[in-house]
PDB file as gemmi writes it, atoms N, CA and C in Angstrom:
CRYST1    1.000    1.000    1.000  90.00  90.00  90.00 P 1                      
ATOM      1  N   MET A   1       0.719  -1.462   0.461  1.00  0.00           N  
ATOM      2  CA  MET A   1       0.093   0.446  -0.287  1.00  0.00           C  
ATOM      3  C   MET A   1       0.479   1.332   0.088  1.00  0.00           C  
ATOM      4  N   GLN A   2       0.595   1.828  -1.316  1.00  0.00           N  
ATOM      5  CA  GLN A   2       1.019   3.491  -0.674  1.00  0.00           C  
ATOM      6  C   GLN A   2       0.512   4.996  -0.971  1.00  0.00           C  
ATOM      7  N   LEU A   3       0.952   5.395   1.218  1.00  0.00           N  
ATOM      8  CA  LEU A   3      -0.159   5.922   1.880  1.00  0.00           C  
ATOM      9  C   LEU A   3       0.818   7.236   1.079  1.00  0.00           C  
ATOM     10  N   GLN A   4      -0.588   8.574   1.579  1.00  0.00           N  
ATOM     11  CA  GLN A   4       0.388  10.178   0.820  1.00  0.00           C  
ATOM     12  C   GLN A   4      -0.200  10.808   2.074  1.00  0.00           C  
ATOM     13  N   VAL A   5       0.193  11.640   2.522  1.00  0.00           N  
ATOM     14  CA  VAL A   5      -0.496  12.581   3.066  1.00  0.00           C  
ATOM     15  C   VAL A   5      -0.551  13.999   3.250  1.00  0.00           C  
ATOM     16  N   THR A   6      -1.859  14.475   2.438  1.00  0.00           N  
ATOM     17  CA  THR A   6      -1.446  15.550   1.328  1.00  0.00           C  
ATOM     18  C   THR A   6      -1.802  16.766   2.477  1.00  0.00           C  
ATOM     19  N   ASP A   7      -1.240  17.090   3.326  1.00  0.00           N  
ATOM     20  CA  ASP A   7      -1.805  18.007   3.909  1.00  0.00           C  
ATOM     21  C   ASP A   7      -0.740  18.743   4.662  1.00  0.00           C  
ATOM     22  N   GLN A   8       0.197  17.658   4.967  1.00  0.00           N  
ATOM     23  CA  GLN A   8       1.320  18.315   5.749  1.00  0.00           C  
ATOM     24  C   GLN A   8       2.619  17.646   4.281  1.00  0.00           C  
ATOM     25  N   PRO A   9       3.939  18.223   4.177  1.00  0.00           N  
ATOM     26  CA  PRO A   9       5.247  17.741   3.728  1.00  0.00           C  
ATOM     27  C   PRO A   9       5.480  16.842   3.970  1.00  0.00           C  
ATOM     28  N   MET A  10       5.949  16.627   5.760  1.00  0.00           N  
ATOM     29  CA  MET A  10       5.816  14.905   6.671  1.00  0.00           C  
ATOM     30  C   MET A  10       4.646  14.726   7.106  1.00  0.00           C  
ATOM     31  N   PHE A  11       5.087  13.059   7.617  1.00  0.00           N  
ATOM     32  CA  PHE A  11       4.011  13.324   9.031  1.00  0.00           C  
ATOM     33  C   PHE A  11       5.124  12.568   9.514  1.00  0.00           C  
ATOM     34  N   ALA A  12       4.580  12.080  10.728  1.00  0.00           N  
ATOM     35  CA  ALA A  12       4.572  11.126  11.819  1.00  0.00           C  
ATOM     36  C   ALA A  12       4.154   9.882  12.781  1.00  0.00           C  
ATOM     37  N   VAL A  13       3.454   8.892  12.200  1.00  0.00           N  
ATOM     38  CA  VAL A  13       3.391   8.256  12.476  1.00  0.00           C  
ATOM     39  C   VAL A  13       3.844   7.624  13.587  1.00  0.00           C  
ATOM     40  N   ALA A  14       2.379   7.559  15.184  1.00  0.00           N  
ATOM     41  CA  ALA A  14       2.342   7.680  15.880  1.00  0.00           C  
ATOM     42  C   ALA A  14       3.108   5.381  17.207  1.00  0.00           C  
ATOM     43  N   GLY A  15       3.951   5.914  17.361  1.00  0.00           N  
ATOM     44  CA  GLY A  15       4.398   4.455  18.055  1.00  0.00           C  
ATOM     45  C   GLY A  15       5.240   4.394  19.471  1.00  0.00           C  
ATOM     46  N   PHE A  16       5.849   3.596  19.981  1.00  0.00           N  
ATOM     47  CA  PHE A  16       6.126   2.656  21.132  1.00  0.00           C  
ATOM     48  C   PHE A  16       7.632   2.694  20.474  1.00  0.00           C  
ATOM     49  N   LEU A  17       8.491   2.925  21.587  1.00  0.00           N  
ATOM     50  CA  LEU A  17      10.083   2.655  22.163  1.00  0.00           C  
ATOM     51  C   LEU A  17      10.854   2.462  22.823  1.00  0.00           C  
ATOM     52  N   GLN A  18      10.890   0.664  22.801  1.00  0.00           N  
ATOM     53  CA  GLN A  18      11.614   0.610  24.442  1.00  0.00           C  
ATOM     54  C   GLN A  18      12.955  -0.054  24.051  1.00  0.00           C  
ATOM     55  N   HIS A  19      14.313   0.074  24.277  1.00  0.00           N  
ATOM     56  CA  HIS A  19      15.625   0.187  24.642  1.00  0.00           C  
ATOM     57  C   HIS A  19      15.378  -0.928  25.455  1.00  0.00           C  
ATOM     58  N   THR A  20      16.049  -2.424  25.256  1.00  0.00           N  
ATOM     59  CA  THR A  20      16.367  -3.458  26.303  1.00  0.00           C  
ATOM     60  C   THR A  20      18.140  -3.765  26.805  1.00  0.00           C  
ATOM     61  N   LYS A  21      17.834  -4.856  27.196  1.00  0.00           N  
ATOM     62  CA  LYS A  21      19.499  -5.354  27.084  1.00  0.00           C  
ATOM     63  C   LYS A  21      19.244  -6.920  26.030  1.00  0.00           C  
ATOM     64  N   GLU A  22      18.480  -6.747  25.444  1.00  0.00           N  
ATOM     65  CA  GLU A  22      18.522  -7.556  24.317  1.00  0.00           C  
ATOM     66  C   GLU A  22      18.420  -6.851  22.734  1.00  0.00           C  
ATOM     67  N   GLY A  23      18.052  -5.816  23.562  1.00  0.00           N  
ATOM     68  CA  GLY A  23      17.566  -4.908  21.982  1.00  0.00           C  
ATOM     69  C   GLY A  23      16.888  -3.639  21.636  1.00  0.00           C  
ATOM     70  N   THR A  24      15.833  -2.690  20.541  1.00  0.00           N  
ATOM     71  CA  THR A  24      16.053  -2.331  20.482  1.00  0.00           C  
ATOM     72  C   THR A  24      14.560  -1.942  19.657  1.00  0.00           C  
ATOM     73  N   TRP A  25      13.538  -2.258  20.783  1.00  0.00           N  
ATOM     74  CA  TRP A  25      12.196  -2.223  20.001  1.00  0.00           C  
ATOM     75  C   TRP A  25      11.080  -1.934  19.649  1.00  0.00           C  
ATOM     76  N   PHE A  26      10.438  -1.297  18.400  1.00  0.00           N  
ATOM     77  CA  PHE A  26       9.167  -0.808  17.794  1.00  0.00           C  
ATOM     78  C   PHE A  26       8.455  -0.469  17.593  1.00  0.00           C  
ATOM     79  N   ALA A  27       6.993  -0.102  17.887  1.00  0.00           N  
ATOM     80  CA  ALA A  27       5.857  -0.467  17.156  1.00  0.00           C  
ATOM     81  C   ALA A  27       5.077   0.660  16.976  1.00  0.00           C  
ATOM     82  N   MET A  28       4.246   0.661  15.603  1.00  0.00           N  
ATOM     83  CA  MET A  28       3.198   1.463  15.570  1.00  0.00           C  
ATOM     84  C   MET A  28       2.346   1.073  15.822  1.00  0.00           C  
ATOM     85  N   VAL A  29       1.504   2.322  16.500  1.00  0.00           N  
ATOM     86  CA  VAL A  29       0.284   2.946  16.861  1.00  0.00           C  
ATOM     87  C   VAL A  29      -1.049   2.203  15.626  1.00  0.00           C  
ATOM     88  N   THR A  30      -2.180   1.126  15.857  1.00  0.00           N  
ATOM     89  CA  THR A  30      -3.085   2.371  14.680  1.00  0.00           C  
ATOM     90  C   THR A  30      -3.909   1.546  15.233  1.00  0.00           C  
ATOM     91  N   CYS A  31      -5.067   2.278  14.495  1.00  0.00           N  
ATOM     92  CA  CYS A  31      -6.190   2.491  14.416  1.00  0.00           C  
ATOM     93  C   CYS A  31      -7.352   2.334  13.481  1.00  0.00           C  
ATOM     94  N   ASP A  32      -8.787   2.350  13.656  1.00  0.00           N  
ATOM     95  CA  ASP A  32      -9.101   1.927  12.871  1.00  0.00           C  
ATOM     96  C   ASP A  32      -8.858   2.436  11.533  1.00  0.00           C  
ATOM     97  N   PRO A  33      -9.370   2.393  10.687  1.00  0.00           N  
ATOM     98  CA  PRO A  33      -9.026   2.340   8.717  1.00  0.00           C  
ATOM     99  C   PRO A  33      -9.876   3.621   8.507  1.00  0.00           C  
ATOM    100  N   ASN A  34      -9.331   4.252   7.541  1.00  0.00           N  
ATOM    101  CA  ASN A  34     -11.073   5.923   6.996  1.00  0.00           C  
ATOM    102  C   ASN A  34     -11.832   4.711   6.645  1.00  0.00           C  
ATOM    103  N   GLU A  35     -12.047   5.436   5.428  1.00  0.00           N  
ATOM    104  CA  GLU A  35     -13.037   4.819   3.799  1.00  0.00           C  
ATOM    105  C   GLU A  35     -11.477   4.602   3.164  1.00  0.00           C  
ATOM    106  N   LEU A  36     -10.565   5.749   2.640  1.00  0.00           N  
ATOM    107  CA  LEU A  36     -10.262   4.760   1.901  1.00  0.00           C  
ATOM    108  C   LEU A  36      -8.966   3.893   1.991  1.00  0.00           C  
ATOM    109  N   VAL A  37      -8.540   3.870   2.823  1.00  0.00           N  
ATOM    110  CA  VAL A  37      -7.438   2.644   4.090  1.00  0.00           C  
ATOM    111  C   VAL A  37      -8.431   1.255   3.634  1.00  0.00           C  
ATOM    112  N   ALA A  38      -9.993   1.324   4.334  1.00  0.00           N  
ATOM    113  CA  ALA A  38      -9.990   0.255   4.625  1.00  0.00           C  
ATOM    114  C   ALA A  38     -10.341  -1.280   3.066  1.00  0.00           C  
ATOM    115  N   PRO A  39     -10.845  -0.507   2.035  1.00  0.00           N  
ATOM    116  CA  PRO A  39     -11.113  -1.487   1.496  1.00  0.00           C  
ATOM    117  C   PRO A  39      -9.413  -2.021   0.808  1.00  0.00           C  
ATOM    118  N   ILE A  40      -8.623  -1.284   1.376  1.00  0.00           N  
ATOM    119  CA  ILE A  40      -7.447  -2.602   1.101  1.00  0.00           C  
ATOM    120  C   ILE A  40      -6.990  -2.992   2.518  1.00  0.00           C  
ATOM    121  N   HIS A  41      -7.336  -2.292   3.372  1.00  0.00           N  
ATOM    122  CA  HIS A  41      -6.413  -2.924   4.520  1.00  0.00           C  
ATOM    123  C   HIS A  41      -7.555  -2.509   5.439  1.00  0.00           C  
ATOM    124  N   PRO A  42      -8.689  -3.640   5.637  1.00  0.00           N  
ATOM    125  CA  PRO A  42      -9.427  -3.838   6.357  1.00  0.00           C  
ATOM    126  C   PRO A  42      -9.874  -3.989   7.680  1.00  0.00           C  
ATOM    127  N   LYS A  43      -8.760  -4.132   8.491  1.00  0.00           N  
ATOM    128  CA  LYS A  43      -8.101  -4.092   9.925  1.00  0.00           C  
ATOM    129  C   LYS A  43      -8.544  -2.613  10.306  1.00  0.00           C  
ATOM    130  N   ALA A  44      -6.462  -2.229   9.219  1.00  0.00           N  
ATOM    131  CA  ALA A  44      -6.207  -1.633  10.105  1.00  0.00           C  
ATOM    132  C   ALA A  44      -5.736  -0.726  10.049  1.00  0.00           C  
ATOM    133  N   MET A  45      -5.624   0.621   9.897  1.00  0.00           N  
ATOM    134  CA  MET A  45      -3.690   2.158   9.813  1.00  0.00           C  
ATOM    135  C   MET A  45      -3.280   2.076  10.936  1.00  0.00           C  
ATOM    136  N   ILE A  46      -2.197   2.899  10.608  1.00  0.00           N  
ATOM    137  CA  ILE A  46      -0.813   3.237  11.241  1.00  0.00           C  
ATOM    138  C   ILE A  46      -1.866   3.943  11.522  1.00  0.00           C  
ATOM    139  N   THR A  47      -1.721   4.733  12.728  1.00  0.00           N  
ATOM    140  CA  THR A  47      -1.905   6.683  13.096  1.00  0.00           C  
ATOM    141  C   THR A  47      -1.323   7.033  13.175  1.00  0.00           C  
ATOM    142  N   ILE A  48      -1.656   7.858  12.307  1.00  0.00           N  
ATOM    143  CA  ILE A  48      -1.503   9.916  11.666  1.00  0.00           C  
ATOM    144  C   ILE A  48      -0.639  10.456  12.566  1.00  0.00           C  
ATOM    145  N   LEU A  49      -0.085  11.736  12.712  1.00  0.00           N  
ATOM    146  CA  LEU A  49       0.103  12.508  13.901  1.00  0.00           C  
ATOM    147  C   LEU A  49      -0.231  13.837  13.315  1.00  0.00           C  
ATOM    148  N   LYS A  50      -0.814  14.194  13.763  1.00  0.00           N  
ATOM    149  CA  LYS A  50      -0.911  15.918  13.532  1.00  0.00           C  
ATOM    150  C   LYS A  50      -0.250  16.125  13.889  1.00  0.00           C  
ATOM    151  N   PRO A  51       0.380  17.714  12.858  1.00  0.00           N  
ATOM    152  CA  PRO A  51       1.884  18.316  14.185  1.00  0.00           C  
ATOM    153  C   PRO A  51       1.463  19.445  14.719  1.00  0.00           C  
ATOM    154  N   GLU A  52       0.164  19.426  15.117  1.00  0.00           N  
ATOM    155  CA  GLU A  52      -0.473  20.489  16.094  1.00  0.00           C  
ATOM    156  C   GLU A  52      -0.469  19.151  17.295  1.00  0.00           C  
ATOM    157  N   ASP A  53      -0.351  17.297  17.569  1.00  0.00           N  
ATOM    158  CA  ASP A  53      -0.293  16.525  18.633  1.00  0.00           C  
ATOM    159  C   ASP A  53       0.643  16.507  19.022  1.00  0.00           C  
ATOM    160  N   HIS A  54       1.775  16.732  17.893  1.00  0.00           N  
ATOM    161  CA  HIS A  54       3.266  15.230  17.746  1.00  0.00           C  
ATOM    162  C   HIS A  54       2.958  16.321  19.979  1.00  0.00           C  
ATOM    163  N   GLY A  55       3.828  16.671  20.287  1.00  0.00           N  
ATOM    164  CA  GLY A  55       4.093  17.361  21.853  1.00  0.00           C  
ATOM    165  C   GLY A  55       2.878  16.521  22.281  1.00  0.00           C  
ATOM    166  N   ARG A  56       1.767  16.992  21.932  1.00  0.00           N  
ATOM    167  CA  ARG A  56       0.369  15.745  23.332  1.00  0.00           C  
ATOM    168  C   ARG A  56       1.379  13.853  22.915  1.00  0.00           C  
ATOM    169  N   TRP A  57       1.856  13.424  22.191  1.00  0.00           N  
ATOM    170  CA  TRP A  57       2.693  12.323  22.359  1.00  0.00           C  
ATOM    171  C   TRP A  57       3.592  11.404  22.590  1.00  0.00           C  
ATOM    172  N   ILE A  58       4.380  12.583  22.746  1.00  0.00           N  
ATOM    173  CA  ILE A  58       5.674  12.180  23.025  1.00  0.00           C  
ATOM    174  C   ILE A  58       6.110  12.450  24.412  1.00  0.00           C  
ATOM    175  N   PRO A  59       5.630  12.977  24.767  1.00  0.00           N  
ATOM    176  CA  PRO A  59       5.469  12.580  26.213  1.00  0.00           C  
ATOM    177  C   PRO A  59       4.341  11.337  27.032  1.00  0.00           C  
ATOM    178  N   ARG A  60       2.916  11.778  26.107  1.00  0.00           N  
ATOM    179  CA  ARG A  60       2.177  10.557  25.973  1.00  0.00           C  
ATOM    180  C   ARG A  60       1.403  10.150  27.000  1.00  0.00           C  
ATOM    181  N   SER A  61       0.942  10.741  27.913  1.00  0.00           N  
ATOM    182  CA  SER A  61      -0.732  10.265  29.353  1.00  0.00           C  
ATOM    183  C   SER A  61      -1.435   9.059  28.528  1.00  0.00           C  
ATOM    184  N   LEU A  62      -1.857   8.689  29.429  1.00  0.00           N  
ATOM    185  CA  LEU A  62      -3.102   7.665  28.561  1.00  0.00           C  
ATOM    186  C   LEU A  62      -4.099   8.610  28.005  1.00  0.00           C  
ATOM    187  N   ASP A  63      -4.287   9.221  28.489  1.00  0.00           N  
ATOM    188  CA  ASP A  63      -5.835   9.783  27.843  1.00  0.00           C  
ATOM    189  C   ASP A  63      -5.013  10.605  25.985  1.00  0.00           C  
ATOM    190  N   ASP A  64      -4.143  11.313  26.282  1.00  0.00           N  
ATOM    191  CA  ASP A  64      -3.688  11.576  25.014  1.00  0.00           C  
ATOM    192  C   ASP A  64      -3.716  10.459  24.136  1.00  0.00           C  
ATOM    193  N   VAL A  65      -2.765   9.024  24.183  1.00  0.00           N  
ATOM    194  CA  VAL A  65      -2.614   8.107  23.536  1.00  0.00           C  
ATOM    195  C   VAL A  65      -3.909   7.659  22.898  1.00  0.00           C  
ATOM    196  N   ILE A  66      -4.991   7.282  24.268  1.00  0.00           N  
ATOM    197  CA  ILE A  66      -6.424   7.121  23.326  1.00  0.00           C  
ATOM    198  C   ILE A  66      -7.046   8.103  22.544  1.00  0.00           C  
ATOM    199  N   GLU A  67      -6.615   9.070  22.782  1.00  0.00           N  
ATOM    200  CA  GLU A  67      -7.452   9.945  22.242  1.00  0.00           C  
ATOM    201  C   GLU A  67      -6.692  10.188  20.434  1.00  0.00           C  
ATOM    202  N   LEU A  68      -5.844  10.891  20.782  1.00  0.00           N  
ATOM    203  CA  LEU A  68      -4.879  10.471  19.858  1.00  0.00           C  
ATOM    204  C   LEU A  68      -5.076   9.334  18.354  1.00  0.00           C  
ATOM    205  N   GLN A  69      -4.870   7.761  19.267  1.00  0.00           N  
ATOM    206  CA  GLN A  69      -5.161   7.058  18.342  1.00  0.00           C  
ATOM    207  C   GLN A  69      -7.191   6.757  17.911  1.00  0.00           C  
ATOM    208  N   ARG A  70      -6.889   7.775  16.413  1.00  0.00           N  
ATOM    209  CA  ARG A  70      -7.802   7.742  15.642  1.00  0.00           C  
ATOM    210  C   ARG A  70      -7.847   7.797  14.139  1.00  0.00           C  
ATOM    211  N   PRO A  71      -8.195   6.953  13.274  1.00  0.00           N  
ATOM    212  CA  PRO A  71      -7.774   7.266  11.627  1.00  0.00           C  
ATOM    213  C   PRO A  71      -7.763   8.718  11.427  1.00  0.00           C  
ATOM    214  N   TYR A  72      -7.388   9.215  10.748  1.00  0.00           N  
ATOM    215  CA  TYR A  72      -6.917  10.172   9.734  1.00  0.00           C  
ATOM    216  C   TYR A  72      -7.807   9.927   8.453  1.00  0.00           C  
ATOM    217  N   ALA A  73      -8.096  11.433   8.635  1.00  0.00           N  
ATOM    218  CA  ALA A  73      -9.059  12.567   7.376  1.00  0.00           C  
ATOM    219  C   ALA A  73      -8.951  11.834   6.286  1.00  0.00           C  
ATOM    220  N   ASP A  74      -9.261  10.888   5.711  1.00  0.00           N  
ATOM    221  CA  ASP A  74      -9.453  10.256   3.960  1.00  0.00           C  
ATOM    222  C   ASP A  74      -9.923  11.538   2.998  1.00  0.00           C  
ATOM    223  N   CYS A  75     -10.136  13.237   3.247  1.00  0.00           N  
ATOM    224  CA  CYS A  75      -9.800  13.953   2.691  1.00  0.00           C  
ATOM    225  C   CYS A  75      -8.721  15.281   2.536  1.00  0.00           C  
ATOM    226  N   GLU A  76      -7.652  14.446   3.481  1.00  0.00           N  
ATOM    227  CA  GLU A  76      -5.925  14.844   4.114  1.00  0.00           C  
ATOM    228  C   GLU A  76      -5.093  13.506   3.483  1.00  0.00           C  
ATOM    229  N   MET A  77      -5.224  12.636   2.889  1.00  0.00           N  
ATOM    230  CA  MET A  77      -4.516  11.774   2.384  1.00  0.00           C  
ATOM    231  C   MET A  77      -5.218  11.400   0.883  1.00  0.00           C  
ATOM    232  N   THR A  78      -4.282  10.083  -0.313  1.00  0.00           N  
ATOM    233  CA  THR A  78      -4.337   9.495  -0.927  1.00  0.00           C  
ATOM    234  C   THR A  78      -3.790   8.356  -1.007  1.00  0.00           C  
ATOM    235  N   VAL A  79      -4.489   6.812  -1.401  1.00  0.00           N  
ATOM    236  CA  VAL A  79      -3.703   5.992  -0.886  1.00  0.00           C  
ATOM    237  C   VAL A  79      -3.796   5.144  -2.634  1.00  0.00           C  
ATOM    238  N   ARG A  80      -2.807   4.304  -2.167  1.00  0.00           N  
ATOM    239  CA  ARG A  80      -2.974   3.322  -3.619  1.00  0.00           C  
ATOM    240  C   ARG A  80      -2.275   2.074  -3.207  1.00  0.00           C  
ATOM    241  N   GLY A  81      -3.086   1.239  -3.742  1.00  0.00           N  
ATOM    242  CA  GLY A  81      -2.350  -0.334  -3.654  1.00  0.00           C  
ATOM    243  C   GLY A  81      -3.642  -1.782  -2.751  1.00  0.00           C  
ATOM    244  N   PRO A  82      -3.570  -2.732  -3.727  1.00  0.00           N  
ATOM    245  CA  PRO A  82      -4.974  -3.647  -4.372  1.00  0.00           C  
ATOM    246  C   PRO A  82      -6.293  -3.584  -3.364  1.00  0.00           C  
ATOM    247  N   THR A  83      -6.966  -3.926  -3.633  1.00  0.00           N  
ATOM    248  CA  THR A  83      -8.077  -4.327  -2.551  1.00  0.00           C  
ATOM    249  C   THR A  83      -8.505  -5.683  -2.360  1.00  0.00           C  
ATOM    250  N   PHE A  84      -8.609  -5.787  -1.428  1.00  0.00           N  
ATOM    251  CA  PHE A  84      -9.020  -7.123  -1.333  1.00  0.00           C  
ATOM    252  C   PHE A  84     -10.597  -7.395  -1.261  1.00  0.00           C  
ATOM    253  N   PRO A  85     -11.569  -8.089  -2.070  1.00  0.00           N  
ATOM    254  CA  PRO A  85     -12.333  -7.525  -1.852  1.00  0.00           C  
ATOM    255  C   PRO A  85     -12.629  -9.211  -1.166  1.00  0.00           C  
ATOM    256  N   THR A  86     -12.158 -10.221  -1.124  1.00  0.00           N  
ATOM    257  CA  THR A  86     -12.723 -10.996   0.255  1.00  0.00           C  
ATOM    258  C   THR A  86     -12.228 -11.608   1.640  1.00  0.00           C  
ATOM    259  N   ARG A  87     -12.056 -10.188   1.546  1.00  0.00           N  
ATOM    260  CA  ARG A  87     -11.074  -9.657   3.557  1.00  0.00           C  
ATOM    261  C   ARG A  87     -12.205  -9.702   4.892  1.00  0.00           C  
ATOM    262  N   GLU A  88     -12.728 -10.033   5.137  1.00  0.00           N  
ATOM    263  CA  GLU A  88     -13.948 -10.035   6.464  1.00  0.00           C  
ATOM    264  C   GLU A  88     -13.360  -8.836   7.441  1.00  0.00           C  
ATOM    265  N   ARG A  89     -13.869  -7.324   7.785  1.00  0.00           N  
ATOM    266  CA  ARG A  89     -13.548  -6.901   8.080  1.00  0.00           C  
ATOM    267  C   ARG A  89     -13.943  -7.414   9.573  1.00  0.00           C  
TER     268      ARG A  89                                                      
END                                                                             
């Protein structure tokens, strides 16, 4: 899937970074898909942050994490990729 955010030149993806003695681990946070992503990936999409939300994510209270874990507006992005009509939501 190729995703482009059209309302900002570069975008941030919500995620968690954990350093351990075994290595460094990173996980992207997902949310429900918007209308553009759903035909391609019906279960989830990455959580894209607006620039004004970066400061809320970095110190991340649990309330902020829950509130920011939302689909990005489909009118502010484009998506290309194969659709999977046989996948169930």
